[in-house]
Each structure stands twice: as C-alpha cells, then as structure tokens.
TORKOL-4160 file (C-alpha; in steps of 0.2 Angstrom, whole numbers, padded with zeros to 4 digits, m for minus):
98
<pt num="1" X="m0270" Y="0479" Z="0200"/>
<pt num="2" X="m0265" Y="0480" Z="0217"/>
<pt num="3" X="m0253" Y="0468" Z="0212"/>
<pt num="4" X="m0245" Y="0475" Z="0194"/>
<pt num="5" X="m0242" Y="0494" Z="0204"/>
<pt num="6" X="m0228" Y="0483" Z="0217"/>
<pt num="7" X="m0215" Y="0480" Z="0201"/>
<pt num="8" X="m0216" Y="0499" Z="0196"/>
<pt num="9" X="m0201" Y="0505" Z="0205"/>
<pt num="10" X="m0199" Y="0519" Z="0211"/>
<pt num="11" X="m0181" Y="0521" Z="0207"/>
<pt num="12" X="m0187" Y="0524" Z="0190"/>
<pt num="13" X="m0200" Y="0537" Z="0192"/>
<pt num="14" X="m0191" Y="0549" Z="0184"/>
<pt num="15" X="m0191" Y="0555" Z="0168"/>
<pt num="16" X="m0173" Y="0555" Z="0169"/>
<pt num="17" X="m0169" Y="0540" Z="0175"/>
<pt num="18" X="m0180" Y="0532" Z="0165"/>
<pt num="19" X="m0171" Y="0540" Z="0151"/>
<pt num="20" X="m0155" Y="0533" Z="0154"/>
<pt num="21" X="m0162" Y="0515" Z="0157"/>
<pt num="22" X="m0168" Y="0516" Z="0142"/>
<pt num="23" X="m0152" Y="0523" Z="0131"/>
<pt num="24" X="m0142" Y="0510" Z="0140"/>
<pt num="25" X="m0154" Y="0495" Z="0136"/>
<pt num="26" X="m0152" Y="0497" Z="0120"/>
<pt num="27" X="m0133" Y="0503" Z="0118"/>
<pt num="28" X="m0120" Y="0493" Z="0129"/>
<pt num="29" X="m0114" Y="0508" Z="0135"/>
<pt num="30" X="m0117" Y="0528" Z="0136"/>
<pt num="31" X="m0102" Y="0542" Z="0141"/>
<pt num="32" X="m0106" Y="0557" Z="0149"/>
<pt num="33" X="m0109" Y="0568" Z="0138"/>
<pt num="34" X="m0119" Y="0557" Z="0126"/>
<pt num="35" X="m0134" Y="0552" Z="0140"/>
<pt num="36" X="m0133" Y="0574" Z="0144"/>
<pt num="37" X="m0137" Y="0577" Z="0125"/>
<pt num="38" X="m0148" Y="0564" Z="0122"/>
<pt num="39" X="m0158" Y="0569" Z="0139"/>
<pt num="40" X="m0156" Y="0589" Z="0138"/>
<pt num="41" X="m0151" Y="0588" Z="0154"/>
<pt num="42" X="m0140" Y="0598" Z="0165"/>
<pt num="43" X="m0123" Y="0592" Z="0172"/>
<pt num="44" X="m0128" Y="0592" Z="0190"/>
<pt num="45" X="m0146" Y="0582" Z="0186"/>
<pt num="46" X="m0139" Y="0572" Z="0178"/>
<pt num="47" X="m0125" Y="0568" Z="0189"/>
<pt num="48" X="m0134" Y="0565" Z="0202"/>
<pt num="49" X="m0147" Y="0554" Z="0196"/>
<pt num="50" X="m0133" Y="0540" Z="0188"/>
<pt num="51" X="m0128" Y="0544" Z="0207"/>
<pt num="52" X="m0146" Y="0536" Z="0211"/>
<pt num="53" X="m0144" Y="0522" Z="0200"/>
<pt num="54" X="m0130" Y="0518" Z="0201"/>
<pt num="55" X="m0131" Y="0518" Z="0223"/>
<pt num="56" X="m0146" Y="0503" Z="0219"/>
<pt num="57" X="m0132" Y="0494" Z="0209"/>
<pt num="58" X="m0144" Y="0496" Z="0192"/>
<pt num="59" X="m0128" Y="0506" Z="0183"/>
<pt num="60" X="m0110" Y="0503" Z="0183"/>
<pt num="61" X="m0100" Y="0521" Z="0183"/>
<pt num="62" X="m0082" Y="0519" Z="0176"/>
<pt num="63" X="m0072" Y="0535" Z="0178"/>
<pt num="64" X="m0055" Y="0536" Z="0162"/>
<pt num="65" X="m0045" Y="0549" Z="0154"/>
<pt num="66" X="m0044" Y="0547" Z="0135"/>
<pt num="67" X="m0028" Y="0557" Z="0135"/>
<pt num="68" X="m0029" Y="0571" Z="0149"/>
<pt num="69" X="m0049" Y="0572" Z="0147"/>
<pt num="70" X="m0058" Y="0562" Z="0159"/>
<pt num="71" X="m0071" Y="0550" Z="0151"/>
<pt num="72" X="m0085" Y="0543" Z="0162"/>
<pt num="73" X="m0093" Y="0528" Z="0156"/>
<pt num="74" X="m0112" Y="0521" Z="0162"/>
<pt num="75" X="m0120" Y="0504" Z="0157"/>
<pt num="76" X="m0133" Y="0494" Z="0163"/>
<pt num="77" X="m0130" Y="0481" Z="0178"/>
<pt num="78" X="m0138" Y="0465" Z="0171"/>
<pt num="79" X="m0151" Y="0466" Z="0189"/>
<pt num="80" X="m0152" Y="0486" Z="0182"/>
<pt num="81" X="m0157" Y="0479" Z="0166"/>
<pt num="82" X="m0170" Y="0463" Z="0177"/>
<pt num="83" X="m0178" Y="0478" Z="0187"/>
<pt num="84" X="m0180" Y="0488" Z="0172"/>
<pt num="85" X="m0189" Y="0476" Z="0160"/>
<pt num="86" X="m0200" Y="0468" Z="0174"/>
<pt num="87" X="m0204" Y="0490" Z="0180"/>
<pt num="88" X="m0207" Y="0492" Z="0161"/>
<pt num="89" X="m0221" Y="0474" Z="0160"/>
<pt num="90" X="m0228" Y="0481" Z="0174"/>
<pt num="91" X="m0235" Y="0498" Z="0166"/>
<pt num="92" X="m0239" Y="0490" Z="0152"/>
<pt num="93" X="m0252" Y="0479" Z="0160"/>
<pt num="94" X="m0258" Y="0495" Z="0171"/>
<pt num="95" X="m0260" Y="0500" Z="0155"/>
<pt num="96" X="m0270" Y="0487" Z="0148"/>
<pt num="97" X="m0280" Y="0485" Z="0166"/>
<pt num="98" X="m0286" Y="0504" Z="0161"/>
C-alpha cells in the first residue's frame, strides 16, 4: 500500500489540474477559453493551475496572436503525459486494493 501511495503525484491533487491534464491527454492541445469552458473555472483559477503544471514541466504554454487577439494554447509534455499515466495507474491500484 505504501508503495502505491508514493506514485500519487501531488501536482495532480486538485480537480482542476486533473481536468486540465485529462483534456490534454486526449487532445493535442487546447486553448485557454476551451479549457475554461470545459472545466467551468474562472480566468484566475485556470491561470494559477496551468502555471503550477507548467512549473512542473507537465504542460507547455504557447502564447500568440490570432489577428489582434491574444491566444494561449496548452499541450501536455511527454513528461507530463507519463507522470499523469503513472498517477492514474496508482489511483486505480489504490482503489482495487480497497
């Protein structure tokens, strides 16, 4: 049991971060407004959670302009995808042991 808990990643311990990573695991990328709409969160909330995931190097943030409008896109890094898979696997093992 202790070994399983070691694989639960603190970076994913919030539902918004779980949501961000879940979206990015099945999509190549997603923009700010798409994530905000899908997750039902405020601008500030989404920004703080994406910054936390970026600081762990689990997501990449790409800022650009489309016409004159700023656009921020997010994608999961290879390390982020692996860390998230490991996290989900640990949760599944934990649940199956219960």
